[in-house]
C-alpha positions in Angstrom: 87.9 24.1 75.9 88.7 23.4 72.4 88.9 19.6 73.0 85.5 19.6 74.7 83.9 21.6 71.7 85.4 19.1 69.2 84.1 15.9 70.6 80.5 16.5 70.1 81.2 17.6 66.7 82.9 14.4 65.9 80.1 12.3 67.4 77.5 14.3 65.3 79.6 13.7 62.0 79.9 10.0 62.7 76.0 9.7 63.4 75.4 11.4 60.1 77.7 9.3 58.1 76.4 6.0 59.5 73.0 7.1 58.8 73.8 8.0 55.0 75.5 4.6 54.7 72.4 2.7 56.1 70.0 4.6 53.7 72.3 4.1 50.7 72.6 0.4 51.5 68.9 -0.1 51.6 68.2 2.1 48.6 70.8 0.3 46.6 69.8 -3.3 47.4 66.1 -3.6 47.1 66.5 -7.3 47.2 67.9 -7.1 50.7 64.8 -5.2 51.8 62.5 -7.8 50.2 64.6 -10.5 51.9 64.1 -9.0 55.3 60.2 -8.7 54.6 60.2 -12.4 53.3 61.8 -13.5 56.5 59.0 -12.1 58.5 56.3 -13.2 56.0 57.1 -16.7 55.3 56.0 -19.3 57.8 58.7 -20.7 59.9 59.4 -24.4 60.5 58.0 -25.6 63.8 60.5 -27.8 65.7 57.8 -29.8 67.2 56.1 -30.5 64.0 55.0 -33.9 63.0 58.0 -34.1 60.4 60.9 -32.4 62.0 63.2 -34.2 59.5 61.9 -31.4 57.0 62.8 -28.5 59.3 66.2 -27.8 57.7 64.6 -27.6 54.2 61.6 -25.3 55.6 64.2 -23.0 57.3 66.1 -22.8 54.0 63.1 -22.0 51.9 62.1 -19.3 54.5 65.2 -17.3 53.7 65.1 -17.8 49.8 63.1 -14.9 48.3 65.1 -15.6 45.5 68.2 -13.9 47.1 70.2 -15.0 44.1 72.6 -12.0 43.9 75.4 -12.9 41.6 74.5 -16.6 41.7 72.5 -18.5 39.2 69.0 -19.7 40.3 70.1 -23.2 39.3 73.0 -23.1 42.0 70.5 -21.8 44.7 68.0 -24.6 43.8 70.8 -27.2 44.0 71.7 -25.7 47.5 68.2 -25.9 48.6 67.7 -29.5 47.6 70.8 -30.6 49.7 68.7 -29.7 52.9 66.1 -32.3 52.0 67.0 -35.7 53.6 65.7 -38.9 52.1 63.2 -39.3 54.9 62.0 -35.7 54.1 61.6 -36.3 50.3 59.7 -39.5 51.1 57.3 -37.4 53.4 56.8 -35.0 50.6 55.9 -37.7 48.1 53.3 -38.9 50.6 51.6 -35.6 50.8 53.0 -34.7 54.2 55.4 -31.9 55.6 52.9 -29.2 54.9 55.4 -26.4 56.2 57.4 -27.0 53.1 54.5 -26.9 50.9 53.2 -23.6 52.3 56.6 -22.1 52.0 56.9 -23.1 48.2 53.4 -21.8 47.5 54.2 -18.4 49.2 57.4 -18.1 47.1 55.3 -18.8 43.9 52.9 -16.0 44.8 55.7 -13.6 44.8 57.1 -14.8 41.5 55.1 -12.5 39.2 55.9 -12.0 35.5 58.9 -9.8 36.2 60.6 -12.4 38.3 60.8 -15.6 36.1 63.8 -16.7 38.0 62.0 -17.1 41.4 59.2 -19.2 39.5 61.8 -21.4 37.9 63.4 -21.9 41.3 60.1 -23.0 42.8 59.3 -25.3 40.1 62.6 -27.0 40.0 62.5 -27.6 44.0 58.9 -28.9 43.8 59.5 -31.1 40.9 62.8 -32.5 42.0 61.4 -33.3 45.5 58.3 -34.8 44.0 55.9 -32.9 46.1 52.6 -34.5 45.4 50.7 -31.6 47.1 51.9 -29.1 44.5 50.5 -31.0 41.4 49.4 -27.8 39.8 53.0 -26.4 40.2 54.5 -29.4 38.6 52.3 -29.3 35.6 52.9 -25.6 35.3 56.7 -26.4 35.3 56.3 -28.8 32.4 55.8 -25.7 30.0 58.5 -23.4 31.8 61.8 -23.1 30.0 64.9 -24.4 32.1 62.9 -26.7 34.3 60.5 -28.6 32.0 62.6 -31.7 32.0 62.7 -31.9 35.8 58.8 -31.5 35.9 58.1 -34.0 33.1 60.4 -36.4 34.9 58.4 -35.9 38.1 55.2 -36.7 36.2 56.8 -40.0 34.9 58.0 -40.8 38.5 54.9 -40.1 40.4 52.8 -42.3 38.0 49.6 -40.4 38.4 46.8 -42.3 36.5 44.4 -39.4 35.7 43.9 -38.3 32.0 45.9 -35.3 32.1 49.1 -37.2 33.4 48.6 -40.0 31.0 48.2 -37.6 28.0 51.4 -35.8 29.0 53.4 -38.8 29.3 52.1 -40.1 25.9 52.9 -36.8 24.3 56.3 -36.8 25.5 57.1 -40.4 24.5 55.7 -39.7 20.9 58.0 -36.7 20.8 61.0 -38.8 22.0 60.2 -41.3 19.2 59.9 -38.7 16.5 63.0 -36.6 17.5 65.1 -38.9 19.8 68.3 -37.0 19.2 67.1 -33.5 20.1 64.4 -34.3 22.9 66.0 -34.4 26.5 65.2 -37.8 28.2 63.6 -37.8 31.7 65.4 -40.5 33.7 62.1 -41.9 35.1 61.0 -42.7 31.5 63.7 -45.4 31.4 61.6 -47.7 33.7 58.8 -50.0 33.3 56.1 -49.6 31.7 57.5 -46.6 29.7 60.8 -48.2 28.7 59.2 -50.4 26.1 58.4 -47.3 24.0 62.0 -45.9 24.3 63.5 -48.5 21.9 63.6 -45.9 18.9 65.6 -43.6 21.2 68.2 -46.1 22.0 68.4 -47.2 18.2 68.9 -43.6 17.2 71.6 -42.9 19.7 73.3 -46.1 18.5 73.1 -45.1 14.9 74.2 -41.4 15.4 77.1 -42.6 17.8 76.0 -40.1 20.5 77.6 -39.8 23.8 75.7 -41.4 26.7 74.6 -44.2 24.4 76.2 -46.9 26.8 74.3 -45.2 29.7 71.2 -45.6 28.1 71.8 -49.2 27.0 72.6 -50.1 30.6 69.4 -48.4 32.0 67.1 -50.0 29.4 68.7 -53.4 28.8 70.6 -54.3 31.8 68.9 -53.1 34.9 65.4 -54.4 34.2 63.5 -57.3 32.2 63.4 -56.8 28.5 60.0 -58.0 27.0 59.1 -56.2 23.9 60.4 -57.2 20.5 61.5 -53.7 19.5 63.4 -53.4 22.6 64.9 -56.7 22.4 66.3 -55.9 19.1 68.1 -52.9 20.2 69.3 -54.6 23.4 70.9 -57.3 21.3 73.8 -55.1 20.5 77.2 -54.6 22.3 76.9 -53.4 25.8 79.7 -50.8 25.5 80.5 -49.0 22.2 81.7 -45.5 23.4 85.2 -46.5 24.3 85.8 -47.7 20.7 84.1 -44.6 19.3 86.3 -42.3 21.6 89.4 -44.1 20.3 88.4 -43.8 16.6 87.6 -40.1 17.2 91.1 -39.5 18.6 92.8 -41.3 15.9 91.0 -39.0 13.3 91.7 -35.9 15.2 88.1 -35.2 16.3 89.0 -34.0 19.8 85.6 -32.4 20.8 83.7 -35.7 20.0 86.3 -37.8 21.8 86.1 -35.6 25.0 82.2 -35.9 24.9 82.7 -39.7 25.1 85.4 -39.5 27.8 83.1 -37.4 29.9 80.5 -40.2 30.1 82.6 -43.2 30.3 83.0 -45.5 33.4 86.1 -44.9 35.4 87.3 -48.5 34.7 87.8 -47.7 31.0 89.8 -44.3 31.3 93.2 -46.1 31.6 92.9 -47.4 28.3 93.4 -43.8 26.9 96.8 -43.3 28.5 98.7 -44.6 25.6 96.9 -42.3 23.3 97.7 -39.4 25.7 101.4 -40.3 25.7 101.3 -40.5 21.7 99.7 -37.1 21.6 102.4 -35.7 23.9 105.4 -37.3 22.1 104.2 -36.5 18.6 103.1 -32.9 19.6 99.5 -33.4 18.2 96.9 -30.8 18.4 94.4 -31.4 21.2 96.9 -32.9 23.6 96.1 -30.4 26.4 92.4 -31.0 25.9 92.9 -34.7 26.4 95.2 -34.0 29.2 92.6 -31.8 31.0 90.0 -34.5 30.7 92.0 -37.3 31.9 94.4 -35.8 34.4 92.2 -33.1 35.8 88.5 -33.7 35.5 88.3 -37.5 35.6 91.5 -38.4 37.6 89.6 -38.6 40.8 87.3 -41.2 39.3 90.3 -43.4 38.3 93.2 -43.1 40.6 95.3 -45.3 38.2 95.8 -42.2 36.0 97.6 -40.3 38.6 101.2 -41.9 38.2 101.1 -41.0 34.4 99.5 -37.6 34.9 102.3 -36.6 37.2 104.9 -37.1 34.6 103.2 -35.0 31.9 102.9 -31.2 32.0 99.6 -29.4 32.3 99.9 -27.1 29.4 102.3 -28.2 26.6 100.8 -26.9 23.4 101.6 -23.3 24.1 105.3 -24.2 24.7 105.2 -26.2 21.4 103.8 -23.2 19.7 106.6 -21.0 21.0 109.3 -23.6 20.1 107.7 -23.7 16.6 107.7 -20.0 16.1 111.3 -19.7 17.4 112.4 -22.5 14.9 110.6 -20.8 12.2 112.3 -17.4 13.0 115.7 -19.1 13.3 115.1 -20.9 9.9 114.1 -17.6 8.1 117.3 -16.0 9.5 119.5 -18.9 8.2 117.7 -18.7 4.9 118.3 -14.9 4.7 121.9 -15.5 5.6 122.3 -18.1 2.9 120.6 -16.0 0.2 122.6 -13.0 1.2 125.9 -15.0 0.8 124.6 -16.3 -2.5 123.8 -12.8 -3.7 127.2 -11.5 -2.6 129.1 -14.2 -4.4 127.0 -13.6 -7.6 127.7 -9.8 -7.3 131.4 -10.6 -6.8 131.5 -12.8 -9.8 129.7 -10.2 -11.9 132.2 -7.4 -10.7 135.1 -9.9 -11.8 133.3 -10.3 -15.5 132.8 -6.5 -15.8 136.4 -5.7 -14.8 137.8 -8.4 -17.1 135.4 -7.2 -20.0 136.6 -3.7 -19.5 140.2 -4.8 -19.6 139.8 -6.8 -22.9 138.0 -3.8 -24.3 140.7 -1.3 -23.4 143.4 -3.8 -24.6 141.6 -4.1 -28.1 141.2 -0.2 -28.3 144.9 0.2 -27.5 146.0 -2.3 -30.2 143.6 -0.6 -32.8 145.2 2.8 -32.0 148.6 1.3 -32.3 147.9 -0.1 -35.7 146.3 3.0 -37.1 149.5 5.0 -36.1 152.0 2.6 -37.6 150.4 2.2 -41.1 151.0 6.0 -42.1 154.7 5.7 -41.3 155.1 2.6 -43.4 153.6 4.4 -46.4 155.8 7.3 -46.1 158.9 5.2 -46.0 157.9 3.5 -49.2 
């Protein structure tokens, strides 16, 4: 009878606990509640639509409310873009695949002033996919922090001929000419007919010895025909300058600048820096580990020729060098302390000998004086 009474109580307790856990989960994660509502509100992709190649992208957008959680909105946008095939991208540029357009517009409607991350997510996806049907969103993204470069690049790439598009491109090119070192460069601006106005930018990068100078030179001077006089002037310089700049930076100890050059160099030029890495390792120079991480960890897959040398070098050597240096410093201090102690001991011993000798001489002289004073009266008495 006791067992029969206990089983209903256990079932009741389990039911109550599961209900509490479910309620706490819904109350503690409002994003999940919005996600479930979003899944029912957003239009789903029709497998039989005219553009089934965009079905994976539409399904992905259907489940992104933003649903970021602990992830950055940039990472979520990059993941979404991976679902867009080249054929789907071409269809979006031609104003097709309306299920994707509808999904992005629905997401933008949810992106109120309290959810700027979702708005930036929508703008980045729309601008990188070049969705011509979302012209208003693309232009809105040109003034949104974090995505304006992508959206300006879309305006350059789509080549709209209306006055608003022309004015935006002219304004951005003027900004590049006035502040070439601080203004981001849209990749689509490096093509004709805009590249003719990019000559001051390449000249500024060359004069300031900035990273990505060689990439700019190749895009502006090697991959297309050069016609303007200003562009011909800047394109008459060396094709590659960053490898030499990187070597000079390493020779002067400017590791940060050298690393920025190495991050943009082509893989074919990386083996040239192995002798410098070995010199840094042998001479225990500062910055050896940063140079090793760049060549043997970050860029080693780009240049497999680096692998044999990287296998013979330790990953983190500077902490070991620092430990050895501190150990040597402590040992040197102990040796110096011992040497000084011995010197002071000898000095004290010599001083003790001098004091004892002086005391003996003083006592000797005092004894002689006393002896002389006692002998003189005896001699006078005898006389």
